[in-house]
Each structure stands twice: as C-alpha cells, then as structure tokens.
GUDREN-322040 format. One record per residue (C-alpha): x, y, z; residue in three letters. Coordinates in steps of 0.5 Angstrom, whole numbers, plus 2048, in hexadecimal, padded with zeros to 3 digits. Layout:
! residues N
xx | yy | zz | aa
X | Y | Z | ALA $
...
END
This chain:
! residues 389
xx | yy | zz | aa
8A0 | 7F7 | 8CB | UNK $
89B | 7FA | 8CF | UNK $
8A0 | 7FE | 8D3 | UNK $
8A3 | 801 | 8CC | UNK $
89C | 803 | 8CA | UNK $
89B | 806 | 8D0 | UNK $
8A1 | 80A | 8D0 | UNK $
8A0 | 80C | 8C8 | UNK $
899 | 80E | 8CA | UNK $
89C | 813 | 8CF | UNK $
8A1 | 816 | 8CB | UNK $
89C | 817 | 8C6 | UNK $
898 | 81B | 8CB | UNK $
89E | 81F | 8CC | UNK $
89F | 821 | 8C5 | UNK $
898 | 822 | 8C4 | UNK $
898 | 827 | 8CA | UNK $
89E | 82B | 8C8 | UNK $
89B | 82C | 8C1 | UNK $
895 | 82E | 8C4 | UNK $
899 | 833 | 8C8 | UNK $
89D | 836 | 8C3 | UNK $
896 | 837 | 8BF | UNK $
893 | 83B | 8C4 | UNK $
899 | 83F | 8C5 | UNK $
89A | 840 | 8BE | UNK $
893 | 842 | 8BD | UNK $
893 | 847 | 8C4 | UNK $
899 | 84A | 8C1 | UNK $
896 | 84B | 8BA | UNK $
890 | 84E | 8BD | UNK $
894 | 853 | 8C2 | UNK $
898 | 855 | 8BC | UNK $
892 | 856 | 8B7 | UNK $
88F | 85A | 8BD | UNK $
895 | 85F | 8BE | UNK $
896 | 85F | 8B6 | UNK $
88F | 862 | 8B5 | UNK $
88E | 866 | 8BB | UNK $
895 | 867 | 8BF | UNK $
89B | 867 | 8BA | UNK $
89B | 86F | 8BA | UNK $
89A | 870 | 8C2 | UNK $
89F | 875 | 8C4 | UNK $
8A3 | 878 | 8CA | UNK $
8A0 | 87E | 8CC | UNK $
8A6 | 881 | 8CF | UNK $
8AD | 880 | 8CF | UNK $
8B3 | 883 | 8D2 | UNK $
8BA | 886 | 8CF | UNK $
8C0 | 889 | 8D1 | UNK $
8C2 | 890 | 8CF | UNK $
8C6 | 891 | 8C9 | UNK $
8C2 | 88A | 8C6 | UNK $
8BF | 88A | 8BF | UNK $
8B8 | 88B | 8BF | UNK $
8B4 | 885 | 8BF | UNK $
8B0 | 882 | 8B9 | UNK $
8AA | 87E | 8B8 | UNK $
8AD | 877 | 8B9 | UNK $
8B0 | 879 | 8C0 | UNK $
8A9 | 87A | 8C2 | UNK $
8A6 | 873 | 8BF | UNK $
8A7 | 86D | 8C1 | UNK $
8A8 | 86A | 8BA | UNK $
8AB | 86E | 8B5 | UNK $
8A8 | 870 | 8AF | UNK $
8AB | 872 | 8A8 | UNK $
8A6 | 878 | 8A7 | UNK $
8A9 | 87F | 8A7 | UNK $
8A5 | 882 | 8AC | UNK $
8A7 | 888 | 8B0 | UNK $
8A6 | 88B | 8B7 | UNK $
8A3 | 892 | 8B7 | UNK $
8A6 | 895 | 8BE | UNK $
8A4 | 89B | 8C2 | UNK $
8A9 | 8A0 | 8C4 | UNK $
8AF | 89C | 8C3 | UNK $
8B5 | 89F | 8C1 | UNK $
8BB | 89B | 8BE | UNK $
8C1 | 89C | 8BB | UNK $
8C4 | 897 | 8B6 | UNK $
8BE | 892 | 8B8 | UNK $
8C0 | 892 | 8BF | UNK $
8BD | 895 | 8C5 | UNK $
8C1 | 899 | 8CA | UNK $
8BC | 89C | 8CF | UNK $
8B9 | 898 | 8D4 | UNK $
8B1 | 897 | 8D5 | UNK $
8AB | 894 | 8D3 | UNK $
8A9 | 894 | 8CC | UNK $
8A3 | 892 | 8C9 | UNK $
8A1 | 88F | 8C2 | UNK $
89D | 88B | 8BD | UNK $
89D | 887 | 8B7 | UNK $
898 | 883 | 8B3 | UNK $
898 | 87C | 8B1 | UNK $
892 | 878 | 8AE | UNK $
88E | 87F | 8AE | UNK $
88E | 87F | 8B6 | UNK $
892 | 884 | 8BA | UNK $
897 | 882 | 8BF | UNK $
899 | 887 | 8C4 | UNK $
8A0 | 886 | 8C7 | UNK $
8A4 | 889 | 8CC | UNK $
8AC | 88B | 8CC | UNK $
8AF | 88C | 8D3 | UNK $
8B6 | 88F | 8D2 | UNK $
8BB | 88E | 8D8 | UNK $
8C2 | 891 | 8DA | UNK $
8C5 | 88C | 8DF | UNK $
8CC | 88D | 8DC | UNK $
8D1 | 892 | 8DF | UNK $
8D6 | 896 | 8DB | UNK $
8DD | 894 | 8D9 | UNK $
8E3 | 898 | 8DC | UNK $
8E9 | 897 | 8D8 | UNK $
8F0 | 89B | 8D9 | UNK $
8F0 | 89B | 8E0 | UNK $
8F7 | 89B | 8E3 | UNK $
8FC | 89C | 8E9 | UNK $
8FF | 8A3 | 8EA | UNK $
906 | 8A5 | 8ED | UNK $
907 | 8AD | 8EE | UNK $
90C | 8B1 | 8F2 | UNK $
909 | 8B5 | 8F8 | UNK $
907 | 8BC | 8F6 | UNK $
907 | 8BA | 8EF | UNK $
901 | 8BB | 8EA | UNK $
8FC | 8B6 | 8EC | UNK $
8FC | 8B1 | 8E6 | UNK $
8F5 | 8B1 | 8E2 | UNK $
8F2 | 8AA | 8E4 | UNK $
8ED | 8AA | 8DE | UNK $
8F2 | 8AC | 8D9 | UNK $
8F2 | 8A5 | 8D5 | UNK $
8EB | 8A2 | 8D9 | UNK $
8E6 | 8A0 | 8D4 | UNK $
8DF | 89E | 8D6 | UNK $
8DA | 89A | 8D1 | UNK $
8D3 | 898 | 8D3 | UNK $
8CE | 894 | 8CF | UNK $
8C9 | 89A | 8D0 | UNK $
8CE | 89D | 8CB | UNK $
8CD | 8A4 | 8D0 | UNK $
8D3 | 8A8 | 8D1 | UNK $
8D5 | 8A7 | 8D8 | UNK $
8DA | 8AB | 8DC | UNK $
8DF | 8A7 | 8E1 | UNK $
8E0 | 8AA | 8E8 | UNK $
8E6 | 8A9 | 8ED | UNK $
8E4 | 8A7 | 8F4 | UNK $
8E9 | 8A7 | 8FA | UNK $
8ED | 8AC | 8FE | UNK $
8F4 | 8AD | 8FD | UNK $
8F9 | 8B3 | 8FF | UNK $
8FE | 8B5 | 8F9 | UNK $
902 | 8B8 | 8FE | UNK $
903 | 8B2 | 903 | UNK $
907 | 8AC | 901 | UNK $
903 | 8A6 | 901 | UNK $
8FF | 8A1 | 8FD | UNK $
8F8 | 8A2 | 8FC | UNK $
8F3 | 89D | 8FA | UNK $
8EE | 8A1 | 8F5 | UNK $
8E9 | 89E | 8F0 | UNK $
8E6 | 8A0 | 8E9 | UNK $
8DE | 89F | 8E9 | UNK $
8D9 | 8A0 | 8E3 | UNK $
8D1 | 8A0 | 8E4 | UNK $
8CC | 89F | 8DE | UNK $
8C5 | 8A3 | 8DE | UNK $
8C2 | 89C | 8E1 | UNK $
8C7 | 89C | 8E7 | UNK $
8CB | 897 | 8E5 | UNK $
8D2 | 898 | 8E8 | UNK $
8D9 | 895 | 8E7 | UNK $
8E0 | 897 | 8EA | UNK $
8E7 | 896 | 8E9 | UNK $
8EC | 897 | 8EF | UNK $
8F3 | 89A | 8EE | UNK $
8F9 | 89D | 8F2 | UNK $
8FC | 8A4 | 8F3 | UNK $
903 | 8A3 | 8F6 | UNK $
905 | 8AA | 8F8 | UNK $
90D | 8AA | 8F9 | UNK $
911 | 8AF | 8FD | UNK $
914 | 8B5 | 8F9 | UNK $
91B | 8B7 | 8FA | UNK $
91A | 8BE | 8F6 | UNK $
914 | 8C0 | 8FB | UNK $
916 | 8C3 | 902 | UNK $
910 | 8C5 | 907 | UNK $
910 | 8CA | 90C | UNK $
90C | 8CF | 910 | UNK $
90B | 8D6 | 911 | UNK $
90A | 8DA | 917 | UNK $
903 | 8DA | 916 | UNK $
902 | 8D3 | 915 | UNK $
902 | 8D3 | 90D | UNK $
905 | 8CD | 909 | UNK $
90B | 8CF | 905 | UNK $
90C | 8CB | 900 | UNK $
913 | 8CB | 8FC | UNK $
912 | 8C8 | 8F5 | UNK $
918 | 8C7 | 8F1 | UNK $
91B | 8CD | 8F4 | UNK $
914 | 8D1 | 8F3 | UNK $
910 | 8D3 | 8F9 | UNK $
909 | 8D3 | 8FA | UNK $
905 | 8D4 | 900 | UNK $
8FD | 8D2 | 900 | UNK $
8FF | 8D1 | 8F8 | UNK $
901 | 8D8 | 8F8 | UNK $
908 | 8D9 | 8F4 | UNK $
90C | 8DE | 8F8 | UNK $
912 | 8E2 | 8F6 | UNK $
915 | 8E7 | 8FB | UNK $
91C | 8E8 | 8FE | UNK $
91B | 8E2 | 902 | UNK $
919 | 8DD | 8FD | UNK $
91C | 8DD | 8F6 | UNK $
91A | 8D9 | 8F0 | UNK $
91F | 8D5 | 8EB | UNK $
923 | 8D9 | 8E6 | UNK $
91F | 8D4 | 8E1 | UNK $
918 | 8D5 | 8E3 | UNK $
913 | 8D7 | 8DE | UNK $
90C | 8D7 | 8DF | UNK $
907 | 8D3 | 8DB | UNK $
902 | 8D6 | 8D6 | UNK $
905 | 8DD | 8D5 | UNK $
902 | 8E2 | 8D0 | UNK $
902 | 8E9 | 8CF | UNK $
8FF | 8EF | 8D0 | UNK $
8FF | 8F4 | 8CB | UNK $
904 | 8EF | 8C7 | UNK $
90A | 8F0 | 8CB | UNK $
909 | 8F0 | 8D2 | UNK $
908 | 8E9 | 8D5 | UNK $
904 | 8E6 | 8DA | UNK $
901 | 8DF | 8DC | UNK $
8FA | 8DE | 8D8 | UNK $
8F5 | 8DF | 8DE | UNK $
8F9 | 8E5 | 8E0 | UNK $
8F8 | 8E8 | 8D9 | UNK $
8F0 | 8E7 | 8D9 | UNK $
8F0 | 8EA | 8E0 | UNK $
8F3 | 8F0 | 8DE | UNK $
8EF | 8F1 | 8D8 | UNK $
8E9 | 8F1 | 8DC | UNK $
8EC | 8F6 | 8E1 | UNK $
8EE | 8FA | 8DC | UNK $
8E7 | 8FA | 8D8 | UNK $
8E3 | 8FC | 8DE | UNK $
8E8 | 901 | 8E0 | UNK $
8E8 | 904 | 8D9 | UNK $
8E0 | 905 | 8DA | UNK $
8E2 | 90A | 8E0 | UNK $
8E6 | 90E | 8DB | UNK $
8ED | 90B | 8DE | UNK $
8F3 | 909 | 8DA | UNK $
8F6 | 903 | 8DD | UNK $
8FB | 900 | 8D9 | UNK $
901 | 8FA | 8DA | UNK $
908 | 8FD | 8DA | UNK $
90C | 8F6 | 8DC | UNK $
90A | 8EF | 8DD | UNK $
90E | 8E9 | 8DE | UNK $
916 | 8E9 | 8DE | UNK $
91B | 8E4 | 8DD | UNK $
920 | 8E3 | 8E2 | UNK $
925 | 8E6 | 8DD | UNK $
921 | 8EC | 8DC | UNK $
920 | 8ED | 8E3 | UNK $
928 | 8EC | 8E4 | UNK $
929 | 8F2 | 8DF | UNK $
924 | 8F6 | 8E2 | UNK $
926 | 8F5 | 8E9 | UNK $
92E | 8F6 | 8E7 | UNK $
92C | 8FD | 8E4 | UNK $
929 | 8FF | 8EA | UNK $
92F | 8FD | 8EF | UNK $
933 | 901 | 8EA | UNK $
92F | 907 | 8EA | UNK $
92D | 907 | 8F2 | UNK $
931 | 902 | 8F5 | UNK $
92F | 8FB | 8F8 | UNK $
92C | 8FD | 8FE | UNK $
927 | 902 | 8FB | UNK $
926 | 8FE | 8F5 | UNK $
924 | 8F8 | 8FA | UNK $
91E | 8FD | 8FC | UNK $
91B | 8FD | 8F6 | UNK $
91D | 8F8 | 8F1 | UNK $
91E | 8F1 | 8F2 | UNK $
924 | 8EC | 8F1 | UNK $
924 | 8E7 | 8EB | UNK $
920 | 8E1 | 8ED | UNK $
91C | 8E5 | 8F3 | UNK $
917 | 8E9 | 8EE | UNK $
910 | 8E9 | 8EF | UNK $
910 | 8EA | 8E7 | UNK $
913 | 8E4 | 8E6 | UNK $
90D | 8E0 | 8E8 | UNK $
909 | 8E3 | 8E2 | UNK $
903 | 8E5 | 8E7 | UNK $
906 | 8EC | 8E8 | UNK $
904 | 8F2 | 8E3 | UNK $
907 | 8F9 | 8E4 | UNK $
902 | 8FF | 8E2 | UNK $
903 | 905 | 8DF | UNK $
908 | 90A | 8E2 | UNK $
90D | 905 | 8E5 | UNK $
90F | 90B | 8EA | UNK $
90C | 90E | 8F1 | UNK $
909 | 913 | 8ED | UNK $
903 | 90E | 8EB | UNK $
901 | 90E | 8F2 | UNK $
8FB | 913 | 8F3 | UNK $
8F9 | 913 | 8EC | UNK $
8F1 | 911 | 8EB | UNK $
8F4 | 90A | 8E8 | UNK $
8F8 | 909 | 8EE | UNK $
8F3 | 90A | 8F3 | UNK $
8EE | 906 | 8EF | UNK $
8F3 | 900 | 8EF | UNK $
8F4 | 900 | 8F6 | UNK $
8EC | 900 | 8F7 | UNK $
8EA | 8FB | 8F2 | UNK $
8F0 | 8F7 | 8EF | UNK $
8EE | 8F1 | 8F4 | UNK $
8E7 | 8F0 | 8F1 | UNK $
8EB | 8ED | 8EB | UNK $
8F0 | 8E9 | 8EF | UNK $
8F6 | 8EE | 8EF | UNK $
8F9 | 8F1 | 8F5 | UNK $
8FE | 8F7 | 8F7 | UNK $
904 | 8F3 | 8F8 | UNK $
908 | 8F8 | 8FC | UNK $
903 | 8FC | 900 | UNK $
904 | 903 | 902 | UNK $
908 | 903 | 909 | UNK $
90A | 8FB | 909 | UNK $
911 | 8FC | 907 | UNK $
914 | 8F9 | 90D | UNK $
90F | 8F3 | 90B | UNK $
910 | 8F2 | 904 | UNK $
917 | 8F4 | 903 | UNK $
915 | 8F9 | 8FE | UNK $
912 | 901 | 8FE | UNK $
90B | 902 | 8FC | UNK $
90A | 900 | 8F5 | UNK $
902 | 903 | 8F3 | UNK $
904 | 900 | 8EC | UNK $
906 | 8F9 | 8ED | UNK $
900 | 8F4 | 8ED | UNK $
900 | 8ED | 8EE | UNK $
8FB | 8E8 | 8ED | UNK $
8F9 | 8E3 | 8F3 | UNK $
8F2 | 8E1 | 8F1 | UNK $
8EB | 8E5 | 8F3 | UNK $
8EB | 8E1 | 8FA | UNK $
8F2 | 8E3 | 8FD | UNK $
8F2 | 8EA | 8F9 | UNK $
8EB | 8EC | 8FD | UNK $
8EE | 8E9 | 904 | UNK $
8F5 | 8ED | 903 | UNK $
8F1 | 8F3 | 901 | UNK $
8EE | 8F3 | 908 | UNK $
8E9 | 8F9 | 907 | UNK $
8EE | 8FD | 904 | UNK $
8F4 | 8FC | 909 | UNK $
8F8 | 8F8 | 905 | UNK $
8FC | 8F2 | 907 | UNK $
902 | 8EF | 904 | UNK $
903 | 8E8 | 902 | UNK $
909 | 8E8 | 908 | UNK $
904 | 8EA | 90D | UNK $
8FE | 8E5 | 90B | UNK $
903 | 8DF | 90A | UNK $
907 | 8E1 | 910 | UNK $
90E | 8E1 | 90C | UNK $
914 | 8E6 | 90C | UNK $
917 | 8E9 | 906 | UNK $
91E | 8EA | 907 | UNK $
924 | 8E8 | 903 | UNK $
929 | 8E3 | 907 | UNK $
92F | 8E8 | 905 | UNK $
END
C-alpha cells in the first residue's frame, strides 16, 4: 500500500510540475506579445528589393504585420507606368503611422535578360539576296525598353557551306540573351564565275554579267532579252532610267545650268525590242559592218541597263560644245562616265560618243576619269568588247 502511495505522489509531482511549466510559458508568451503589441507591432523593413517591371510596393510590404489602414507611401523621384516601375535604381520614400514618419528604401534591380522569339534557320542559293534574318524576330524585356537585336557570326553568301550564327539582344542593364541559328548556302547552278585579264571576278548571274557589282553590257557580254532593270522612273515624263540615275542627273543638270549650260536628256533605257528596231534600221541604212561601229545589237546595248543617258544632240557635232567640254571634265563628280571615250574605239568597240554617259557611282567614276585621261570600263576591268561572230 505504501508503494502505491509513493507512486501516486510521484505522479502528482509530475502533474503539478507540468502545470507550473505551462503557466510559466503562457505568462512569458503573454508578456512578450503584450510588449510587442505595445511597442513593436508596427516595426517595419526599411529596405526591400524588387525586379524591374514589378508593381510598386505598398505599406504592408514594409510592415511585419499587415494593417487595414489606408496609408500611402510618398516616393521621391519614382516614375511609374500603370503602377509599375521599369527603371532600375535606388529610390526613397516615407509614410506616416501613429504620428511617426517611417523612412524606407526601394531597390529596383534588373536581372532578367531579354526574351528573343522568331529566330529560325535559313537556306539560300549562293549569290542570291541574303535573307533578312531579323524579319520575324521580336524582343521583349521586363524593362519595356525598345531593344534592337543583332546578328553575330561570319558567313559568305557566295560560298557554299553551313554557317553558325546567332541573334543577340541586350538591355540597358547589360543583360544579354542569344539564340543560335544556321544559314545554309547552297550551290547556284545559274551563276558562273570567271576572272578577267586583270584578275577581277566576273559573275554571270542568270545571264547578267557583273564585275565588282558593276553590270556590264558590251559586244562580249550581253543581257537577256527579258532583262528590265528595277525602279525605272522618267526624266521629262518619257525618258526612263533607274531612280538613282535620275537623281544624279538632276543634280548634274542643276549645277550645270547655274553656269549657263543647257544639258538635257535625249534617250535613256531601251528594251531589247527597242534596240533591235534601232539597230536593224541602221543596218538597212549603212550595212551591218558599219552599223556595228556605232550601234549595239539587241541585248548588247548599254541602254538596256537603265544606267545610261544620251544627252543633247546625239551626234558628233556635240563634241567641242561648252556642254560637252563641261561633261568631259565634271560628269564623274556625279557618278557618271563618258562610256565611249575618244580614241578608244578598238577597246570599247564603238566610236567616240561624247553625249553618252553611264552611271557607275562616284568612286569608280573618279577612277575612270583618270585626271582627264578617261579610261573605259574595258580597260579598267581587263575585258574585251567583241562580238563572237
């Protein structure tokens, strides 16, 4: 019996001890929470960090315990759009609570790279127009800034092969993303490559001959019968030339008119059929051998390029006039050359034509001007101008 009493007494001590421990814990919690409610319930974070493009924080984002009060933060120097901030930086603000001013800091970071979409692989034939790799590419960024993507990597559109390229985009914070793609250049059976006597590359592209991107039409190099240059416009409403040739001619004409000269266009682009009609008439008049010295056969005419203009009187009487002399010394400044210079008949295949100017661009025109001793395209590129028959 005494043993059972001893055990019960021990249990009683345990129960009483547990109750006392619970009381101590409860009192401690009460005192702690009471103190916090009284002094620290409105303790706040003095700084928080958000990502660019996030919604501006509110008071409850800074408080450790939410409040239902409508308290607004007064920010300094913040520009927001639809209550979102898109510019990285450190910003300061404050709010009042219980008559006490709380100063806060907002750190806005941009750690996300732009998102690139629309990148794909491309295939092309050698010597064809290079695809616009950025045509369907879009770039978005959390900063909402306008970002222009770039293409990185090297390729040769005239050399068969597979080229590894990539599209990259960077935002103003230095975050960069990229997407890789391939460009496959395939053999083009419609292009034939050869070399001139001077080592220049001759590219015959679908029957059209180019040397250093200059289209060639002479007795050795013809144009297809269906060739029509792009972007033909008119001078005086009826003479057709390529648009940039017209612009250059208008500048030439304007500058020369200031000097009292009267330079005007008499002929421009001629189609294959137009040239055939003209040449055949000359053959009937003078015979084929003589006609070949001053008129081109159909398909071999410089006029079919759309880059040529006959000026004023299409006759040798134009030589020696003030207009002719000025052209000889100045047309190169506007990108034109005297296509068939004096004394170069055996080289160009045609007699001297002081009225016949051809647009080649200012850089090449200056070279061919040769300080007044005109070079022909045939001399410069090292090519012939002879009919095969």
